[in-house]
C-alpha positions in Angstrom: 0.0 0.0 0.0 1.3 3.5 -0.9 2.2 5.5 2.2 0.1 8.4 1.1 -2.9 6.0 0.8 -2.3 5.0 4.4 -1.9 8.6 5.5 -5.1 10.1 4.0 -7.0 7.1 5.3 -5.7 7.6 8.9 -6.2 11.3 8.9 -9.8 10.9 7.6 -10.6 8.2 10.3 -9.0 10.3 13.0 -11.1 13.4 12.0 -14.4 11.8 11.0 -14.4 8.4 12.9 -15.3 6.5 9.7 -13.5 4.5 7.1 -13.4 6.4 3.8 -13.1 5.2 0.2 -9.8 6.1 -1.3 -9.3 7.4 -4.9 -5.9 7.6 -6.5 -5.4 9.8 -9.5 -2.0 10.1 -11.3 -0.1 13.0 -12.6 1.1 12.7 -16.2 4.0 13.1 -18.4 3.5 14.1 -22.0 6.1 12.3 -24.1 5.5 14.4 -27.2 2.7 16.7 -28.4 2.8 20.0 -26.4 0.2 22.8 -26.9 -1.5 20.7 -29.6 -4.4 19.7 -27.3 -6.4 22.9 -27.4 -5.6 23.1 -31.1 -7.6 19.9 -31.7 -4.5 17.9 -32.5 -2.9 14.7 -31.1 -1.0 14.3 -27.8 1.0 11.3 -26.5 0.8 11.3 -22.7 1.3 8.6 -20.0 0.0 8.4 -16.5 2.7 8.2 -13.8 3.3 6.8 -10.3 3.2 10.3 -8.9 -0.4 10.8 -7.8 -3.0 12.6 -5.8 -4.8 10.6 -3.1 -8.3 11.5 -1.9 -10.1 10.0 1.1 -13.8 10.8 1.0 -17.3 10.0 2.3 -20.6 11.9 2.2 -21.2 14.2 5.1 -24.3 14.0 7.3 -24.6 17.8 7.3 -25.1 20.5 4.7 -21.5 21.4 5.0 -18.2 19.6 4.3 -14.8 19.7 5.9 -11.9 19.4 3.6 -8.3 18.8 4.8 -5.1 19.2 2.8 -2.3 17.3 4.5 0.4 18.8 2.3 -0.6 22.4 3.0 -1.7 21.7 6.6 -5.0 23.6 5.9 -8.6 22.8 6.6 -11.7 24.6 5.1 -15.4 24.3 5.9 -17.6 24.4 2.8 -21.2 25.3 2.5 -22.6 23.2 -0.3 -25.4 25.6 -1.0 -22.8 28.1 -2.3 -19.9 27.8 -4.7 -17.9 30.9 -3.6 -14.3 30.7 -4.7 -11.7 31.0 -1.9 -9.9 34.3 -2.3 -7.3 33.5 0.4 -4.2 32.1 -1.5 -3.5 29.7 1.4 -6.8 28.0 0.6 -6.9 28.4 -3.2 -6.4 24.6 -3.4 -10.0 24.2 -2.4 -11.1 26.0 -5.6 -10.1 23.0 -7.7 -12.6 20.9 -5.7 -15.3 23.6 -5.9 -14.9 23.9 -9.6 -15.6 20.2 -10.1 -18.7 20.4 -7.9 -20.0 23.3 -9.9 -19.7 21.3 -13.1 -21.8 18.5 -11.7 -24.4 21.0 -10.6 -24.4 22.6 -14.1 -25.4 19.2 -15.4 -28.3 19.0 -12.9 -26.6 16.2 -11.1 -27.0 16.2 -7.3 -23.8 16.2 -5.2 -24.1 15.2 -1.6 -22.0 17.3 0.8 -18.8 15.4 1.6 -15.8 15.4 3.9 -12.4 14.7 2.4 -8.7 14.5 3.0 -6.2 15.0 0.2 -2.4 14.5 -0.2 -0.2 13.9 -3.1 3.4 13.5 -4.5 2.9 15.2 -7.9 5.4 18.0 -7.7 3.5 21.3 -8.0 4.6 23.6 -10.8 6.6 20.8 -12.5 4.4 20.4 -15.6 3.1 17.0 -14.4 -0.4 18.4 -13.9 -0.9 18.2 -10.2 -4.2 20.2 -10.5 -5.6 17.8 -13.1 -4.7 14.9 -10.8 -6.6 16.5 -7.9 -9.6 17.5 -10.0 -9.8 14.0 -11.7 -9.7 12.4 -8.2 -12.5 14.6 -7.1 -14.6 14.1 -10.2 -14.1 10.3 -10.0 -15.0 10.3 -6.3 -18.1 12.4 -6.6 -19.3 10.1 -9.4 -18.7 7.1 -7.2 -20.3 8.3 -3.9 -23.4 9.7 -5.7 -23.8 6.7 -8.0 -24.0 8.9 -11.1 -22.6 6.4 -13.6 -20.7 8.9 -15.7 -18.2 7.3 -18.1 -14.5 8.3 -18.1 -14.7 10.5 -21.2 -17.5 12.5 -19.7 -15.6 12.9 -16.5 -12.6 14.1 -18.4 -14.7 16.8 -20.2 -16.3 17.8 -16.9 -12.9 18.2 -15.1 -11.6 20.2 -18.1 -14.5 22.6 -17.9 -13.9 23.1 -14.2 -10.3 24.2 -14.9 -11.5 26.4 -17.8 -14.4 28.1 -16.2 -13.8 28.1 -12.4 -10.0 28.3 -12.2 -9.7 30.3 -15.4 -7.0 28.3 -17.2 -8.0 27.7 -20.8 -6.3 24.3 -20.9 -7.1 21.5 -23.3 -8.4 18.1 -22.2 -5.1 16.2 -22.3 -4.2 16.5 -18.6 -7.5 15.2 -17.3 -7.9 12.6 -20.0 -4.4 11.2 -19.3 -5.0 11.1 -15.5 -8.2 9.2 -15.9 -7.3 6.9 -18.9 -3.7 6.0 -18.1 -2.5 2.4 -18.6 0.7 0.9 -17.0 3.6 0.4 -19.5 1.8 2.3 -22.2 1.4 5.8 -23.6 -1.7 6.7 -25.6 -2.3 8.9 -28.5 -5.3 11.0 -28.0 -7.2 12.9 -30.8 -8.2 16.0 -28.8 -10.9 16.8 -31.4 -12.8 13.5 -31.3 -11.4 12.1 -28.0 -10.6 8.8 -29.9 -7.5 7.3 -28.4 -5.1 4.4 -29.0 -2.6 2.8 -26.6 1.0 2.3 -27.7 3.5 0.0 -25.8 6.2 1.9 -24.0 9.0 -0.6 -24.0 11.9 1.5 -22.7 14.4 -1.4 -22.2 17.6 0.1 -20.7 16.1 3.6 -20.6 14.0 5.5 -18.1 11.8 8.6 -18.1 13.6 11.2 -16.0 12.4 14.7 -15.2 14.8 17.5 -14.3 13.0 20.2 -12.3 14.1 23.7 -13.2 12.9 25.0 -9.8 11.1 27.7 -11.7 7.4 27.6 -10.6 4.8 28.8 -13.1 1.1 29.7 -12.7 -0.7 29.2 -16.0 -3.3 31.8 -15.1 -0.7 34.4 -14.9 1.5 33.3 -17.7 1.1 33.8 -21.5 -0.7 30.4 -21.9 -4.0 32.0 -22.8 -2.3 34.4 -25.1 -0.8 31.5 -27.1 -4.3 30.1 -27.4 -5.6 33.4 -28.8 -2.8 33.6 -31.3 -3.6 30.1 -32.6 -7.3 31.1 -32.8 -6.3 34.1 -34.9 -4.3 31.7 -37.3 -7.3 29.3 -37.5 -9.7 32.2 -38.4 -7.3 33.2 -41.2 -7.3 29.7 -42.7 -11.1 29.4 -42.4 -11.5 32.7 -44.2 -9.2 32.2 -47.1 -8.9 28.4 -47.5 -11.8 26.4 -46.1 -14.3 27.6 -43.6 -15.1 23.9 -42.6 -11.7 23.4 -41.0 -12.4 22.7 -37.3 -9.0 23.3 -35.8 -5.4 24.4 -36.4 -4.0 20.9 -36.4 -6.0 20.0 -39.5 -4.4 22.8 -41.5 -1.9 21.5 -44.2 1.6 22.8 -43.9 1.4 24.0 -47.5 -1.5 26.4 -46.6 0.7 27.9 -44.0 3.7 28.2 -46.2 1.6 29.8 -48.9 0.5 32.5 -46.4 3.8 33.5 -44.9 3.7 37.1 -46.2 0.0 37.5 -45.2 0.2 36.4 -41.6 1.5 38.3 -38.6 5.0 36.7 -38.2 4.3 35.8 -34.6 1.0 34.1 -35.5 2.9 32.3 -38.4 5.4 30.9 -36.0 2.8 29.7 -33.6 0.9 28.0 -36.4 4.1 26.4 -37.8 4.9 24.8 -34.5 1.4 23.4 -34.0 1.2 21.9 -37.5 4.7 20.4 -37.4 4.2 19.1 -33.9 1.0 17.3 -34.9 2.9 15.5 -37.7 5.8 14.7 -35.3 3.4 12.9 -33.0 2.1 10.6 -35.7 5.6 9.7 -36.7 6.7 9.2 -33.1 3.9 6.7 -32.6 5.3 4.7 -35.5 8.6 4.7 -33.7 7.0 3.2 -30.6 5.3 0.5 -32.6 8.6 -0.6 -34.1 10.6 0.0 -30.9 12.8 2.7 -32.5 13.6 4.7 -29.3 16.5 6.5 -31.0 14.2 8.2 -33.6 11.6 8.8 -30.9 14.1 10.7 -28.8 15.2 12.8 -31.7 11.6 13.9 -32.2 11.3 14.8 -28.5 14.3 17.2 -28.9 12.9 18.6 -32.1 9.8 19.5 -30.1 11.8 21.5 -27.7 13.4 23.5 -30.5 9.9 24.3 -31.7 8.7 25.3 -28.3 11.8 27.4 -27.8 12.0 29.2 -31.1 8.5 29.1 -32.6 6.0 28.9 -29.8 8.3 30.7 -27.3 7.1 29.1 -24.1 10.4 27.8 -22.9 12.7 29.5 -20.4 16.4 29.9 -20.1 16.6 27.3 -17.3 14.9 24.6 -19.3 17.0 25.5 -22.4 20.1 25.1 -20.4 19.1 21.7 -19.2 18.2 20.5 -22.7 21.4 22.0 -24.2 23.4 20.3 -21.5 21.9 16.9 -22.5 22.2 17.4 -26.3 25.7 15.8 -26.6 25.2 13.1 -24.0 25.2 9.7 -25.7 23.2 8.3 -22.8 20.3 10.7 -23.5 18.0 9.8 -26.4 15.8 12.9 -26.2 15.2 15.9 -24.0 12.6 18.7 -24.0 10.6 21.0 -21.8 7.3 19.6 -20.7 4.0 21.2 -19.8 2.6 24.6 -20.4 5.9 26.3 -20.3 7.7 29.1 -18.5 9.2 26.7 -16.0 8.5 23.2 -14.7 10.5 20.2 -15.8 12.3 18.8 -18.7 11.5 15.3 -19.7 14.3 13.0 -20.8 14.9 9.5 -22.0 18.1 8.4 -20.3 20.0 5.1 -20.1 19.4 3.8 -16.6 23.0 3.2 -15.6 24.0 6.8 -16.6 21.3 8.7 -14.7 23.1 9.3 -11.4 26.4 10.4 -12.9 24.6 12.8 -15.4 22.5 14.2 -12.6 25.6 14.8 -10.4 27.3 16.8 -13.3 24.1 18.7 -14.2 23.5 19.6 -10.6 26.8 21.4 -10.3 26.6 23.3 -13.6 22.9 24.1 -13.2 23.4 25.7 -9.8 26.4 27.6 -11.0 24.4 28.9 -13.9 21.1 29.7 -12.2 21.7 29.6 -8.4 18.9 27.0 -8.1 19.4 23.5 -6.8 18.4 20.9 -9.4 15.8 18.3 -8.5 15.3 15.0 -10.4 12.3 12.7 -10.6 12.4 9.3 -12.1 8.9 8.2 -13.1 7.3 5.0 -14.3 4.0 4.6 -16.1 0.9 3.7 -14.1 -2.8 3.1 -14.4 -5.3 5.9 -14.4 -7.7 7.2 -11.8 -9.1 4.4 -9.6 -10.8 3.5 -6.4 -8.4 1.7 -4.1 -9.7 -1.1 -1.9 -13.4 -1.1 -1.2 -15.9 0.7 -3.4 -18.7 2.9 -2.1 -22.2 1.4 -1.8 -24.7 4.0 -2.8 
């Protein structure tokens, strides 16, 4: 049993004198396919062993008590109201409130509940700690209220909570990956249709390693939403001058873009170029996984970083330094920034027996360059959101 599972269960029992159900919901890594999700393209994520754990039971009152072990905070919630918490110390509770609101918007009754949360998904790392928490909450509410929503519906619901209540105009990838993950697999998700296909992730002598820049980002305050607006501007152009039936930017042929270079704002052109090229890279990368060609897969990962750095401009000097430092390492197949950008982690495919020595070298040079102590996370793939142990009897 995971120590965090034990911890949330104990804290819940100590506070509420009842044995809760436990929901585990993983963070995710995205192997390739960044910023393509909200452009209706493909992504290739995998769920990880870093997860959010939620202990939960219905309350016998009209209010609920929510406890965050990691933040050592407790809030009392009136379920007749969905007022956001303005106190930054309790902003974590808004991720739960946003999910509740989406159930209510669908005319689905949500019983007041008590809960305890804890997790080991590094916050601000690009591993989607917020989506892990929101997915756990959505999954748990569905469970204790016997609502019977399927996984795709839950993923859409959680995405809308992030979009509308939190204010981050993210795509569906993070929530979908958290809920649909499969051990030893990545999966290609079509973010337009939500069709998906699993691909074996046979890494052999290599491991997925994240280097944490130590630069924490908040997507609400970053330029994430601006990038989305720029892509929408590009899509509007192609709909106007080429084909009004085109649904998303990822469907735009590269030739249309190249034929429009003198007509588009240069910044918008670059954003479109990255998205269109990245979508094609994902399809090719999936072929690499099917044939076990990790070398070419890794090269495509690094190509993605170049696009994020130079065309989409969402990288940062710290992430660039880490990727550049890995470029000539024979033990590294691929390296790129991961997540929304402006901080977080780089994701790397590194030969297992070389990880520690590489990290030791990087730690010294990175701290000399940035003044920040480098952190490393080695992750393995895991199953998606699930109830652990007993299920709830409605």
